[in-house]
N, C-alpha and C positions, 0 to 999 in steps of 0.2 A: 676465528670462528671456533677452532678447537678449544681454545682457552675459555671462550664464552660458554660452550657446552659443558666443559669441565666444572666451571664455577657454579653453573646451574645445578649440576648433579650433586655437587658437594653441599650447597646451601639448601636446596629443596629436593631431596631425594624422593620423597613420597609423591610429590606433585609431578616430578619428572617421570617416574614410573607410570603414574596414572595417565599422563598425556601420551606417553609412548604406547601404552596398551590401547588407548582410545584411537590413536592413529592406525595401529595395526588392525583393530576391528573394522574401522572405516574402509581400509584398503581391502580387507578380506571380503567384505560385502560386495565388492566389485567383481568378484569371481563369477557370480551368477549371470553377469552380463557379457561374459566372454563368448565369442563366436568363432567357429572354424569355417574358413572360406577357401574355396578352390575355384572361384569364378574368374572371368576375364580381368576383373579389376585388380586381382592379385598378381597378374602377369603384365598388364599394360596400364599405364597411367590413365585415370579416368578423364583427364582434360585433353588428351591427345585427339587429333583428328580421326585416326583410325578407330579408336574406341567409340567416339561420338557417332561416327558413321555407322558402325556396327549396331549401336543401340537404336539409332533411327530406323535401320533396316528391320530390327526386331520388333519395334513398335508397329511398323506398317505391315510387315508380311509374316510376323511370327518369329520367335526366337529358337531356342534349343528344342529338340524333339526326343520323345520317348519312343523307341521302336519295340514293338511286341512281335515276336516270331512264333508262329504256330507250326508245329511239326506233327506229321502223321505218317503212317506206314504206306498209305496209298492215296490217290487223288480222291477216291470216293469217301474215305474217312476224313480227308482234309476239308472237303467241301460238303460236309454233312450238316444236318440240322443242328447238331450239338455245337459244331464250330461256330456257326452263325449265331447261335444262342449266346455263346461266350462273348463274341464280338458285340452283340446287342447289349449285354450287361456292362461291358467296359465302355461302350459308347454312351450309354445312358449315364453312367457314373461321371464320365469326362464332361459331358455337356452340362451337367449340374454345376461344374466349376467354371462358369462363364468368365469370372473375373481373372482367371489365370490361364485358361485354355483358349488358344486361337482357332484351332481346327483339328478335325479327326478325319483321317483318310484310311479306308479299308475296303475289302470286298463287301462288307455289310453296308457301308454308306452308299456304295454303288447300287447294291440291291435295294436299298431304301429309296433311291431316286427312281429306279425302274418301277417299284410298287406304287409310288405316288403318281407316276405317269399313267400307269394302267388304271389307277383309281380315277384319275381325271378323264381318261378316255371312256371308262364305264359310265361315269356320271353324265358326260356329254351325250353318249349313246342313249342312255335312259331318257334324257331330256328330249331327244329327237323322236324316240318311240312314243313318248307321251304326247308331244305336239301332233304327231301323225294320227294317233288315235282320236284326238280331239277334232282334227279336221275331217276325218272320215265320219265321225258321229254327226258332225254338223251338216254333212252332205246327204245323209240318209233322209229319206222322205218320212212323212208323218206315219206312214203305214208300218214303218220299221222302228216305231218309237221305243219298243222294248229293247231291241238290239242296240239302238243308239244309246239308251240309258246304261246298258251293260258295258258298252265300250267306254263311256265316260267314267264309270266307276272303276274300270280296269286302269284307265289312264291316271285317275286320281291315286290309286294304290301304288302304281309304278312311280308316280311323282313323289309320294310320301316315302317310298323305299329309297329313292335317289337322295332325298334331302337328309335322310338319316343313315347314309352309307358309311359315315365315320364310325358308327356303332359297331360294325362288323369288320373294321380295318384293325387288325391286331398285330401288324408287323410281319415278321418272317413266317413263311408257310410251315406248318407242323408236319406235313407229309414230304418225304424225300422226293417222290416223283414230281410233285408240284414245284419244289425248289429247283429240280433239274431242268424243268421247262424254262425257268427264268435264267438259269446259268448257261445253258447250252443252246446252240443254234438248232433250227429245224425242230422246234417243239420238244427239245430235250434229247434228240437223237443225233445231233451233229457235233461239231467242235465247240470247245469252250469259247464263249463270247470274248471278243478282243479285250474289252475292259477288264474282265476277270483274268484272262490269260496273262496280261501284263503283270499281274500281282502274284502269280503262282510260279515257283521255281522248282524244277525237277519233279514235278507232280507230288512233292512231299512237303513243301514249305510255302507259306503265304505270310504276309506281314500286315501290320497295322501301325500307322504313324500318328502319334498324338503330339501336336506342336504347342508349346507354351507361348503366351504373349511375351512381348519384350519387357524387360525390367522386372521379371518375377524373381522374388528373393529365393535364396537357397532353402530356407526353412519351409516356404510354401511348396517348393518342388519336392522336398523330402516328404512332407505330409501327403502330397498327392501320390507319390510312388508307394508309400505305405498303404494308402487306401485302395490303390489299384488292385493289388492282389486280393484284398478282402472282398472286392466287388464280385468276384467269381469263385472264390475258394469254398464257398458254402456248398457247391455242387461238385460232384466227381465226374471227370471226363477221362476214363481210362485209356482211350485210344488217341488222346491228344496231349502233346507236350507243349507247354507255354513258357517262353523265355522272354524276360523283360530286360531290355538293354537301352543303349543310348548314352549320350554325354551326361545328362542329369543323374542317371543311375550310376555311372562310373564316378562322378563327382561325390555322390553320397557314399560309395564304397571307400573312396579316398579319404573322406572326412572321418569315417569310422576307423580306417587304418591308422590315420594320424593320431586319433584319440587312444587307440590301443598301443601305439608306439610310445606315446608320452607316458602312459601308465607303466609299460614294461621298462622304459628307461629309468623312471623314478624308482621303481621297485628294485631293479638290479643295482643302481647307483647307491641306494640305501643299504643294501646288503654288503656291498664292497666297502663302503665308508664305515659301517659299523665294525666290520672285521679289522680294517686298518686302524681305526681309532682305538679299539680294544688292545691290539697287539703293539702298536708303535707309540701311541700318545699316552704315556704313563703319568697321568696327573688325575687329581680329583675331578669329578664331573666331566669325564673324558668324552661323553656323548653330547655334551651341551652344544658344541659347534654344529652338530647335525641338526638339532632342533632350531638353531638360529638360521641356518641356511634354508630350511624348509619354510620358515616364517618369511624370510626374504623372498623366496621363490613364489609363495602364495601372494605376498604383497605386490610383487611385480606383475603377476597375472591379474590381480585386482586393479592395479593402475591401468593396465591394458583394457580391462573391462569398462572402467569409468570413462576413459577418454576415447573409447571406440576403436581400439587397435585389434584387429582379429588375429587369430592364430592361423598362419598359413605355412606352406612348405618352406618358406624362407625364414619366417620369424621363429619357427621351431628350433633353428640352430642356436638361438639365444639361450635356451634352457641348459644345454650341456656346459656352455661357457660360463653361465651364471653359477651353476653348481660347482664347477671346478675352481673358479676364482673365489667364490663365496666361502667354500670350506677352507681354503688357504688362509684368507684374511681372518676367519673366525678362529682358526687354530692359533694363528700368530697373535691375535689380540688376547686370547685366553692365556697363552704362554707368557706374554709380557705382563699381564695382570697378575698371574701367579708368581712371577719373578719379583715384581715390585712388592707384592704382599709379603713374600718371604723376606725381603730386605727390611721391610718395616717391622716385622716380628723380631728380627735379629737386633734391630736398633732399639726397640722397646726393652728387649731382654738385657 
């Protein structure tokens, strides 16, 4: 094989260089397809029973969750209209991502259920009042025709009011007193209702849990996390601190850390190799091995991109080994080439 390559280089050098450059360019284009992964499939084989059972559980009941922690100085600030307004913005943003979000659980979603129940009760009560007015008007004698007509008109207006009740249903109350009546027992004067009390810690913290559907890709999770902060950052809430956490957020930080580590490793290794080559390797084109090893490194990453091998915490170990071995072979190859060229010059002379 070596002799075949050697004969090809000697007989057709221009074509050999062109083909080599073409192969390098094709490999380099694969760099754009490389991915960094930190999911379960990088730790457990995807075909194992444990992995498949976990995936099935995710599809049925939801996968990983983003946890949003709300912190305030007091319970009053924590359960203020502003806090529920933030939760409403985040919930609205999350529910728009139906293809990746399985569920949203928070004090706001509980408040939403209570408001809908009260709305249904109000509508049913209005219907009963309307029916009662109609019955009373029918029972009135003809001498009370005017009163009967007035009652019918009143019933008609109440019925119209009930049919259009969704027009005045605007979500969370804008007055704190009205909100407190929904959150606390005894019309706002008692203890915090049990459903809300379970989600409040030390009167300073409450949380919101957003669960992804099973099988959601890392890129979709990353896009969602980026958009999450933008959904409420347009408004200022000075009395409220918001912390976004959870495994998807941690995985995103790990991927960024991996990318920064690779960049730092390449930068430091380049500096050290340049210094060593300039000091120790006293030949012409002494930095050529460095260029060769980086082409090889990018070509390896390109191959990984083309065949779908992601960069993980395990595969990252390949790059230092590749740089170390590659620079040794490149220096050795150039040294032997320089040595043979020197012998040929002496022979010709």
